[in-house]
ZAMITI-227422 format. One line per field, with one value per residue (C-alpha): residue in one letter; chain; x negated, y, z. Coordinates in steps of 0.05 Angstrom, whole numbers, plus 5000, padded with zeros to 4 digits. Last residue first. Layout:
BEGIN
mise <- A;... .
palo <- A;... .
X <- X;... .
Y <- Y;... .
Z <- Z;... .
This chain:
BEGIN
mise <- I;T;D;P;D;I;G;L;E;L;L;K;A;A;M;R;S;R;L;Q;Q;E;Q;Q;L;R;E;T;G;W;L;L;L;Q;G;A;E;D;W;W;R;L;W;Y;G;S;R;N;A;K;V;G;Q;W;I;G;L;F;L;G;I;S;A;I;W;Y;R;G;H;E;N;P;Q;Q;L;Q;Y;Q;G;S;A;S;L;Q;Y;V;E;M;W;G;A;E;P;E;F;I;I;Y;T;S;V;Q;L;I;R;E;Y;Y;Y;W;K;G;P;P;Y;K;A;K;I;S;Y;E;G;G;E;T;Q;S;L;F;E;M;V;I;A;P;V;E;G;E;L;K;P;T;Y;S;R;R;N;Q;N;P;P;V;T;P;L;V;S;P;V;Y;F;W;D;P;A;K;I;V;L;K;G;D;V;T;A;C;I;G;F;N;T;G;I;L;T;Q;P;A;I;L;G;A;L;E;L;S;E;T;L;A;A;A;T;A;P;Q;N;I;N;D;V;P;E;N;A;L;P;F;D;D;P;L;K;E;W;T;V;I;P;E;S;I;T;T;S;M .
palo <- A;A;A;A;A;A;A;A;A;A;A;A;A;A;A;A;A;A;A;A;A;A;A;A;A;A;A;A;A;A;A;A;A;A;A;A;A;A;A;A;A;A;A;A;A;A;A;A;A;A;A;A;A;A;A;A;A;A;A;A;A;A;A;A;A;A;A;A;A;A;A;A;A;A;A;A;A;A;A;A;A;A;A;A;A;A;A;A;A;A;A;A;A;A;A;A;A;A;A;A;A;A;A;A;A;A;A;A;A;A;A;A;A;A;A;A;A;A;A;A;A;A;A;A;A;A;A;A;A;A;A;A;A;A;A;A;A;A;A;A;A;A;A;A;A;A;A;A;A;A;A;A;A;A;A;A;A;A;A;A;A;A;A;A;A;A;A;A;A;A;A;A;A;A;A;A;A;A;A;A;A;A;A;A;A;A;A;A;A;A;A;A;A;A;A;A;A;A;A;A;A;A;A;A;A;A;A;A;A;A;A;A;A;A;A;A;A;A;A;A;A;A;A;A;A;A;A;A;A;A;A;A;A;A;A;A;A;A .
X <- 3483;3472;3467;3539;3568;3640;3705;3735;3728;3660;3651;3690;3648;3582;3611;3636;3559;3525;3563;3542;3472;3473;3509;3453;3396;3427;3430;3361;3335;3381;3447;3489;3542;3603;3643;3670;3616;3551;3537;3472;3450;3416;3399;3430;3406;3369;3298;3291;3271;3339;3403;3460;3500;3510;3495;3522;3490;3545;3509;3490;3417;3419;3504;3491;3560;3557;3591;3630;3690;3738;3682;3626;3617;3554;3516;3497;3419;3412;3393;3448;3470;3480;3417;3456;3449;3469;3466;3458;3479;3462;3436;3373;3358;3365;3383;3363;3377;3360;3385;3374;3303;3290;3196;3189;3256;3295;3239;3186;3232;3263;3201;3167;3117;3043;3045;3092;3161;3183;3254;3238;3298;3256;3195;3223;3179;3153;3224;3243;3284;3286;3259;3291;3278;3323;3314;3240;3219;3212;3134;3063;3055;3125;3118;3049;3048;2995;2943;2970;2936;2913;2954;2941;2886;2924;2989;3044;3097;3145;3219;3278;3230;3257;3232;3219;3192;3167;3089;3085;3021;3013;2955;2939;2938;3009;3043;3006;3048;3038;3085;3045;3063;3100;3146;3151;3194;3177;3216;3182;3192;3265;3280;3356;3353;3396;3340;3298;3345;3361;3289;3288;3328;3297;3228;3246;3287;3226;3176;3217;3231;3159;3162;3120;3079;3002;2959;2923;2909;2888;2816;2814;2756;2800;2827;2901;2927;2960;3026;3031;3086;3089;3129;3175;3165;3202;3216;3202;3247;3220 .
Y <- 3253;3314;3363;3357;3372;3337;3370;3347;3402;3413;3342;3361;3417;3374;3337;3393;3419;3355;3343;3415;3405;3336;3365;3423;3366;3341;3396;3419;3349;3351;3310;3273;3300;3263;3241;3173;3152;3180;3260;3289;3357;3392;3474;3538;3594;3629;3597;3620;3540;3527;3572;3568;3538;3458;3438;3360;3288;3234;3167;3098;3114;3078;3092;3173;3195;3271;3331;3391;3364;3341;3301;3322;3307;3278;3296;3238;3218;3166;3097;3075;3043;3112;3147;3192;3264;3309;3372;3437;3492;3544;3615;3615;3540;3521;3441;3395;3316;3259;3199;3120;3133;3110;3117;3124;3152;3185;3212;3219;3260;3306;3317;3336;3292;3312;3277;3282;3273;3330;3336;3386;3402;3412;3444;3519;3531;3606;3627;3569;3508;3442;3372;3311;3241;3181;3110;3117;3050;2997;2972;2977;2959;2966;3041;3070;3111;3169;3183;3131;3126;3066;3040;2962;2947;2945;2977;2944;2937;2988;2994;3044;3092;3157;3223;3305;3361;3306;3306;3280;3235;3212;3177;3159;3095;3103;3121;3100;3111;3146;3172;3238;3270;3341;3303;3232;3189;3113;3053;2988;2999;3021;3102;3103;3114;3171;3212;3189;3215;3268;3287;3277;3315;3374;3360;3377;3438;3463;3446;3481;3543;3565;3579;3563;3498;3503;3461;3401;3375;3286;3281;3200;3173;3110;3095;3106;3027;3011;3000;2997;3043;3047;3091;3075;3097;3153;3133;3174;3180;3180 .
Z <- 9715;9767;9712;9683;9747;9754;9774;9713;9671;9694;9656;9591;9589;9595;9540;9491;9501;9484;9424;9404;9419;9375;9320;9318;9315;9261;9224;9229;9211;9146;9142;9089;9079;9084;9023;9042;8981;9020;9000;8981;8971;8920;8945;8925;8963;9038;9043;9117;9125;9101;9089;9050;8985;8969;8896;8890;8888;8901;8923;8912;8897;8821;8820;8817;8826;8814;8850;8824;8885;8830;8805;8763;8685;8648;8588;8549;8537;8486;8485;8450;8516;8538;8591;8636;8635;8699;8689;8754;8767;8824;8787;8824;8836;8764;8769;8704;8729;8694;8702;8680;8652;8591;8599;8534;8494;8549;8596;8549;8501;8543;8575;8505;8471;8477;8428;8368;8401;8417;8444;8497;8539;8611;8569;8586;8641;8669;8687;8732;8721;8766;8731;8768;8753;8775;8762;8761;8711;8758;8801;8787;8711;8692;8707;8717;8776;8796;8843;8899;8961;8983;9040;9030;8980;8926;8930;8940;8871;8867;8880;8874;8834;8848;8818;8835;8812;8749;8736;8661;8647;8572;8549;8483;8443;8409;8473;8534;8602;8665;8714;8748;8818;8822;8879;8881;8919;8917;8952;8971;9044;9037;9030;9056;9131;9132;9157;9101;9047;9082;9079;9006;8980;9022;9002;8929;8939;8986;8935;8875;8906;8927;8843;8789;8825;8819;8776;8805;8732;8743;8734;8706;8760;8783;8709;8705;8695;8629;8614;8528;8488;8403;8382;8330;8257;8232;8162;8093;8033;7966 .
């Protein structure tokens, strides 16, 4: 006798206002720093629209076969959401399709205490991979290992399954939903030395952090002052 596995019934229902959300600490200090750095460069480049939602350890909800499922990715990007009601209300969670688009990008940062990033468990509660691929159908799923400095980028194929992508000659991946390349950069930010995820534009220009922009401006002012001195002009008099 053969058996068939039925497809899950997915609905998008509002999370009750009094629903208790988990408030667990992150696995390590690298995760919030990595997530914040990704968002910072997008904001400074003017690439976060008013309707865009970017979240870190923020619950994404779906109801699967009548049971509420909440997963909180380390970083996610939703191009367009509906405005909150009333205006400026703080979001406690996000339910795709009910409140806006499905996340276009979801990222998980590996840690020593976590192992569910590759979980395809379908039974309740479903694993992360299964939830992003089959339930939410997120187009781009990224797994990043900040200690060893490697990443994997998966794209949802026409068959509804994630396919591993290959980087370009610079080791970067084109993320069409945001119109940028994503790659790994090694260096220091906020007293943390290690590997970071960084954005590059289509022309290959790195999207800078705030401290980098400040350094760039200071260097430009120094060069301008030196040029004025060469011309016999005191820059302090201008």
